[in-house]
C-alpha positions in Angstrom: 0.0 0.1 -0.1 1.5 3.3 -0.8 1.0 6.5 1.2 1.7 9.9 0.2 4.5 12.1 1.9 3.9 14.2 4.9 1.1 16.7 3.6 1.3 17.5 0.0 5.5 17.2 -0.2 6.6 18.0 -3.9 10.0 17.9 -5.3 11.0 21.4 -7.3 9.3 20.7 -10.3 6.1 20.8 -8.1 5.1 17.0 -8.5 3.7 15.2 -5.8 5.9 12.2 -4.1 4.5 9.2 -3.0 6.1 7.1 -0.2 6.2 3.3 0.2 7.9 3.5 3.6 5.0 2.7 5.6 3.8 -0.8 4.5 1.9 -3.6 6.3 4.0 -6.9 6.2 2.5 -9.7 4.9 4.2 -12.9 5.9 4.1 -15.6 2.5 5.3 -19.1 2.8 5.7 -18.9 -1.0 8.2 -15.8 -1.5 10.7 -16.5 -3.6 13.7 -16.1 -0.5 12.6 -19.3 0.1 13.2 -20.6 -3.5 16.7 -21.9 -2.5 14.9 -24.6 -0.2 13.7 -26.2 -3.5 15.8 -24.4 -6.4 19.4 -24.8 -5.5 21.0 -28.1 -6.8 22.6 -28.5 -3.9 20.0 -29.0 -1.6 18.9 -32.0 -0.1 15.7 -33.6 -1.9 14.6 -37.1 -3.1 12.4 -38.7 -5.7 8.8 -39.7 -4.3 7.6 -40.2 -7.7 8.7 -41.1 -11.1 7.2 -42.3 -14.2 8.0 -41.9 -17.9 5.6 -39.7 -19.9 3.7 -41.4 -23.0 3.1 -37.6 -24.3 6.5 -36.7 -24.8 7.7 -34.9 -21.7 10.0 -37.6 -21.0 10.5 -38.6 -17.4 8.1 -36.8 -15.4 9.4 -36.9 -11.4 8.6 -35.4 -8.3 11.4 -34.5 -6.1 10.3 -33.9 -2.2 12.9 -31.0 -0.3 12.7 -30.1 3.4 10.8 -26.9 4.0 12.0 -24.5 6.8 8.2 -23.1 7.4 5.7 -23.1 9.4 7.6 -23.3 12.6 7.7 -26.6 15.1 5.9 -24.2 17.1 3.1 -23.5 14.9 2.2 -27.4 14.3 0.1 -27.8 17.6 -2.7 -25.4 16.3 -2.7 -27.1 13.0 -3.3 -30.2 14.9 -6.3 -28.7 16.4 -7.3 -27.8 13.7 -7.2 -31.1 11.9 -9.0 -32.5 15.0 -11.8 -30.0 14.3 -11.9 -30.8 11.2 -11.7 -34.4 11.3 -14.0 -34.3 14.4 -17.1 -32.6 12.7 -16.8 -35.1 9.4 -16.8 -38.5 11.6 -18.6 -37.2 14.5 -19.6 -41.3 15.4 -15.5 -41.5 16.5 -14.2 -40.8 19.7 -11.9 -37.6 20.6 -8.9 -40.2 20.6 -9.4 -41.2 17.1 -9.9 -38.0 15.8 -6.2 -36.6 16.9 -3.4 -36.0 14.3 0.0 -35.4 14.8 1.9 -32.8 12.3 4.9 -34.7 11.1 6.1 -32.0 9.1 6.5 -29.8 6.0 7.9 -30.3 2.6 8.3 -28.9 -0.9 7.4 -31.5 -3.8 8.8 -30.0 -7.1 7.8 -31.5 -10.6 10.4 -31.8 -13.3 10.4 -33.2 -16.4 13.9 -35.0 -17.3 15.3 -34.1 -13.7 15.8 -30.4 -15.2 13.0 -28.3 -16.1 11.0 -27.4 -13.1 7.0 -27.6 -13.7 5.5 -26.9 -10.6 6.7 -26.5 -6.5 3.9 -26.7 -3.9 4.1 -27.1 -0.2 2.6 -30.5 1.5 2.0 -31.2 4.9 2.5 -34.8 6.2 0.5 -35.7 9.0 -1.2 -38.9 10.9 -3.6 -39.9 13.5 -1.6 -41.7 16.7 -4.3 -43.8 17.0 -3.2 -45.3 13.5 0.3 -44.5 12.5 0.0 -45.6 9.1 -2.9 -43.4 8.2 -0.2 -41.1 6.6 -2.1 -37.8 4.9 -0.5 -35.4 3.1 -2.1 -32.0 2.6 -0.9 -29.6 -0.2 -1.4 -25.9 1.3 -3.6 -24.2 -0.9 -2.5 -20.7 0.8 1.2 -20.8 -0.8 2.4 -19.9 -4.6 5.6 -20.9 -4.6 6.6 -20.1 -8.4 6.5 -16.2 -9.2 4.4 -17.1 -12.9 2.0 -18.2 -10.9 1.1 -15.8 -9.0 1.2 -13.6 -12.0 -1.4 -15.8 -13.5 -3.6 -15.5 -10.8 -3.2 -11.7 -10.3 -3.7 -11.5 -14.1 -7.1 -14.1 -14.2 -8.4 -12.2 -11.5 -8.1 -8.3 -12.4 -9.2 -9.1 -15.7 -12.5 -10.6 -14.2 -12.5 -7.4 -11.8 -12.6 -5.5 -14.7 -15.5 -6.8 -16.9 -18.9 -7.5 -16.1 -18.5 -10.6 -13.9 -19.4 -9.9 -9.9 -16.3 -11.1 -8.5 -17.0 -9.9 -5.1 -20.1 -11.7 -4.7 -18.4 -15.0 -5.9 -15.5 -14.8 -3.5 -17.9 -14.4 -0.4 -20.1 -17.3 -1.7 -23.2 -15.4 -3.0 -22.5 -16.5 -6.7 -21.6 -19.5 -8.4 -18.4 -19.4 -10.2 -17.3 -22.1 -12.7 -13.1 -22.6 -13.3 -11.4 -25.1 -15.7 -7.9 -25.8 -14.8 -6.5 -27.8 -18.0 -3.0 -29.5 -17.0 -2.8 -28.2 -13.6 0.7 -30.2 -13.5 0.5 -31.0 -9.6 0.3 -27.0 -9.0 -1.3 -25.1 -6.4 -3.8 -22.8 -8.3 -7.0 -25.3 -8.0 -7.1 -25.7 -4.8 -5.7 -21.9 -4.2 -8.8 -20.7 -6.1 -11.2 -23.2 -4.4 -9.8 -21.9 -0.9 -10.0 -18.4 -1.9 -13.4 -17.9 -3.8 -16.2 -19.8 -1.8 -18.6 -19.4 -4.8 -16.2 -21.4 -7.0 -16.6 -24.9 -8.5 -13.4 -26.1 -9.9 -13.0 -28.6 -12.6 -9.4 -29.9 -13.3 -8.6 -31.9 -16.9 -5.1 -33.8 -17.1 -4.6 -35.6 -20.2 -1.4 -37.5 -19.3 -1.8 -40.5 -16.8 1.7 -39.9 -15.2 0.7 -36.2 -14.5 -2.8 -37.8 -13.0 -1.0 -40.4 -11.0 1.2 -37.8 -9.4 -1.4 -35.6 -7.7 -1.1 -37.8 -4.6 2.6 -37.4 -4.4 1.5 -33.5 -4.2 -1.0 -33.5 -1.6 -4.0 -33.6 -3.8 -6.8 -35.7 -4.5 -6.5 -38.4 -7.3 -7.9 -37.1 -10.7 
């Protein structure tokens, strides 16, 4: 947010100046400052999915890298949120069976031929202590890690806002909005739009079978 300089300060040509000294700091887990965790070749990662594409993309793989955020001190809040959501979905279960333990966070990066970075997402791993084998992966829908993805979302929503479409009512859930994502590539855009626009119905189309198979590796529902 830009603020005017004190009073109506002007330079020697009489042009008003704008100041950005006072700006609200917004923490962004997908900020490019964290890119070294998943982009740097020296980052400690391992392959969790690999398959030969039948559509000319070569070897399609997903690599996992440790994520430094959120900090361990924030995990308890997430565990309580998971317990509340799970208890609401399965009211017949006792409280013990609804408890969750966060195991950590990772970056999951989709690559072609171990070289081209197609997408990068953050996933959370958790399990129920009553059933240690109940590992779940949940993609963090609020985290847009790749700059061009943020640009796509910004341009798309700005175009809608400047048209006759009532975007505000779609955001608050008072208007239905159908969204078609073609070739999601394991990325965050579908979940981001679904979580931010309450009235949205997000449809995802993915042609290559290997791209559909890797969805679970990136914490997405199977397509």
